[in-house]
DRENDO-1510 file (C-alpha; in Angstrom, 1 decimal, always signed):
<recs>
REC; n; res; u; v; w
REC; 1; MET; +118.1; +30.7; +81.7 .
REC; 2; VAL; +121.7; +30.9; +82.8 .
REC; 3; ASN; +122.0; +34.4; +81.5 .
REC; 4; ARG; +118.9; +35.5; +83.4 .
REC; 5; LYS; +120.2; +33.9; +86.6 .
REC; 6; LYS; +123.6; +35.7; +86.2 .
REC; 7; ARG; +121.8; +39.0; +85.5 .
REC; 8; LEU; +119.6; +38.6; +88.5 .
REC; 9; GLU; +122.6; +37.8; +90.7 .
REC; 10; LYS; +124.5; +40.8; +89.4 .
REC; 11; GLY; +121.4; +43.0; +90.1 .
REC; 12; ILE; +121.2; +41.7; +93.6 .
REC; 13; ASN; +124.9; +42.5; +94.3 .
REC; 14; SER; +124.5; +45.9; +92.8 .
REC; 15; ILE; +121.4; +46.6; +95.0 .
REC; 16; GLU; +123.3; +45.4; +98.1 .
REC; 17; GLU; +126.0; +48.0; +97.3 .
REC; 18; GLN; +123.4; +50.7; +96.8 .
REC; 19; ILE; +121.9; +49.8; +100.1 .
REC; 20; LYS; +125.3; +50.0; +101.9 .
REC; 21; LEU; +125.9; +53.5; +100.3 .
REC; 22; HIS; +122.5; +54.7; +101.3 .
REC; 23; GLU; +122.9; +53.4; +104.9 .
REC; 24; GLU; +126.2; +55.3; +105.2 .
REC; 25; LYS; +124.6; +58.5; +103.9 .
REC; 26; LEU; +121.7; +58.0; +106.2 .
REC; 27; SER; +124.0; +57.7; +109.2 .
REC; 28; ARG; +125.8; +60.8; +108.1 .
REC; 29; VAL; +122.7; +62.9; +107.7 .
REC; 30; GLU; +121.2; +61.7; +111.0 .
REC; 31; ASP; +124.4; +62.8; +112.7 .
REC; 32; GLU; +123.9; +66.2; +111.1 .
REC; 33; GLY; +120.3; +66.4; +112.1 .
REC; 34; LYS; +118.9; +66.6; +108.6 .
REC; 35; GLU; +115.6; +64.8; +109.2 .
REC; 36; GLU; +114.0; +65.3; +105.7 .
REC; 37; LEU; +117.1; +63.9; +104.0 .
REC; 38; ALA; +117.1; +61.0; +106.5 .
REC; 39; GLU; +113.5; +60.2; +105.7 .
REC; 40; TYR; +114.4; +60.2; +102.0 .
REC; 41; TYR; +117.3; +57.7; +102.5 .
REC; 42; GLU; +115.1; +55.5; +104.7 .
REC; 43; LYS; +112.5; +55.3; +101.9 .
REC; 44; GLU; +115.2; +54.6; +99.3 .
REC; 45; ILE; +116.6; +51.8; +101.4 .
REC; 46; ALA; +113.2; +50.2; +101.9 .
REC; 47; SER; +112.5; +50.4; +98.2 .
REC; 48; LEU; +115.9; +48.8; +97.3 .
REC; 49; LYS; +115.3; +46.0; +99.8 .
REC; 50; ARG; +111.9; +45.3; +98.2 .
REC; 51; VAL; +113.5; +45.1; +94.8 .
REC; 52; LYS; +116.3; +42.9; +96.1 .
REC; 53; GLU; +113.7; +40.5; +97.6 .
REC; 54; GLU; +111.8; +40.4; +94.4 .
REC; 55; LYS; +114.9; +39.5; +92.5 .
REC; 56; ARG; +115.7; +36.8; +95.0 .
REC; 57; ARG; +112.2; +35.4; +94.6 .
REC; 58; LEU; +112.7; +35.3; +90.9 .
REC; 59; LEU; +116.0; +33.4; +91.4 .
REC; 60; GLY; +114.2; +30.9; +93.6 .
REC; 61; LYS; +116.2; +31.8; +96.8 .
</recs>
């Protein structure tokens, strides 16, 4: 059980880093006016947030 908890926590941290990277890229492409790419990053961020919440739910937070 402890290993699962640590693995879930690592996964959550990793996802948070991915979200930050995608948000930075989203900001950049919005400034450049690349709407299609911006939509892609928005979808990716939403997907990552859903996965993060599911992992938190499994952790009991």
